[in-house]
N, C-alpha and C positions, 0 to 999 in steps of 0.2 A: 881224259876219261872217256870210256865208251859206255853209252847208255842204251838200254833196251826199253822201249815204250810200248805199252799195250793197254787195252781197255775192253770192256764188254766181253769178258770171257764167259760170263754166265755159267760158271761151274765146269767149263771145258778147257783143258790145256792141251794144245796140239803138241805132241812129243817133239816135233821139229824145232819148237821154240828153244829147247834146251841146247840144241846145236847152234841155232842162230845167235843165241845170247851167251854162249860159252865163254867168249872173251869180254863180255860186258863187265864193267865194274859195279854197276847198279842197275836195278830194274825199277821203272816207274809205271804204276798202274793207275789209270784215270777212272776207276770205278766200275761198278757192276762186276765185281769179282765172281760172285756166286759161291756156292758151298765148296770148301776145300781148296780153293785156288791159292789163297794167301799162305796157307799152311804148307803147300808144296813149293811155292816160289821162295819164301823167306829163307829156308835152309840152303837154297841153291845160290842166291846172290842177295846182297843187301837190297831191301825192298822199301820203296816209298810209295804211298798211295793215298787215295781218297775213297770214301764209300760212294756207291751209286744208289739210284732210286730202288733197285731190286735187292740191295744188300740188307740182310737181317741184322739182328743185334750182335751176332757173333763177329761180323765184320765191323760194325759200327763201334764196337768196344775197342777195336785196334786202330781204326783209321778215322780221321775227321772229315767233315764236309769239304773243307778247303785246306790247302797246304801251300805255304810259302817257304822257300829255302834257297840257299845259294849252292851252286855247284861250280867249282873252280871260281871264276869271277863273275858268273852269270846268275842273275836274280830270276828265279823260276816261280811261277804260280800255277797251281793245278786245282781243278774242281771237276766234278762229273758233268753237270749241266751248265754250259757256259756260252754256247753259241760260237760265232766266229766273226772276223772283222766285218764291221758295218751291220752285224746282226747279233751283237752280244746280248745275253740275258741282262736285264736292267741292273740287278744286284751285282753281277760280275763286272759290268761296265764301270760302275763306281769303284769297285776294288782295283780294277786295272788302272784307272786314273790315279788312284792314290798310291798303290804299291809299285807301279812302274816296272813291271817285270820285262826281261828281255825275251823270255820264253813263256808262253801261255799254253797249257795243255788241258784239253777237255775231252770227254768221251760222249756217250749218250746217243749221238746221231747214227752211229754205226757207219758213217761215211768218212772215208779217209780224206783228210784235208790238211795240207801243209801250205801256209801262205804268210806273207809279211803283212803287217798292218802299218802302213806308212803314217797314219794319223796318230798312232800311239808309239812314238819313238822307234818305229820300224820293228816292233816286237815280232817274234816268230811264233805264229799260232800253229799248233800241232793237234790234230785229232787223229789218233792212230787207227781209226776205224774199229771194227769188231774182230777180235781174235777167236770168239766163240761161235757156236752154231745156232744160237737163238737170235731171231730178228729178221728183218726184211732184206738185209744185205745178201749178196750172192757170193762175194769173195771175202775170205777171212784175211785180215791184214794186221801188221804191227809195224813199228818204226825202229830204226837204229840210227844213232848219231854219235858224234864225238865232240867233246868240249875240251879246249885247252886254253886256260886263262879266259880271256874275253872272246875267244874264237869258237864259233859253232860251225862244224863242217862234216863232210861225208854223211849227210842226211840221206837215208835211204828207206824206201818202202819195201817191206818184206811181204810177199804174197804167199799165204799159207795154203792156198787152194780153195776150192769151192766149199760152200757151207756143208754140203753132204756128198 
């Protein structure tokens, strides 16, 4: 499966995402959708996501704070505010210890970060950065990867251009 991963759109969807994700089987959004984003993405591709701190009741009615699921043979955990290896949010650290995901996806920081956590079963941590225009980041980003059984490969950062 090919997966498109994004976060922190804050109500803005770069039209180029539809080209980058045209061959994706699913889209995963790590929160801070903003108004109207989920409604546009859901008809395009199957959408999994979590709400973020800026999301209102319209998004929170559809998405939960946390999401655990399996893709192919991979256990995935996603939340908006989660931190990263050696700097996990306390609540998330407990969940990662008990759920033992192979992929952990978080947003919130607007900083693209893809790294392994060797202390937690070598899980792959992904923060796709921010695909939207709101925040302190300068470059808008997203991530694309492939999963086949227990294999995660072709992980790539998509640079969407400067914020403005």
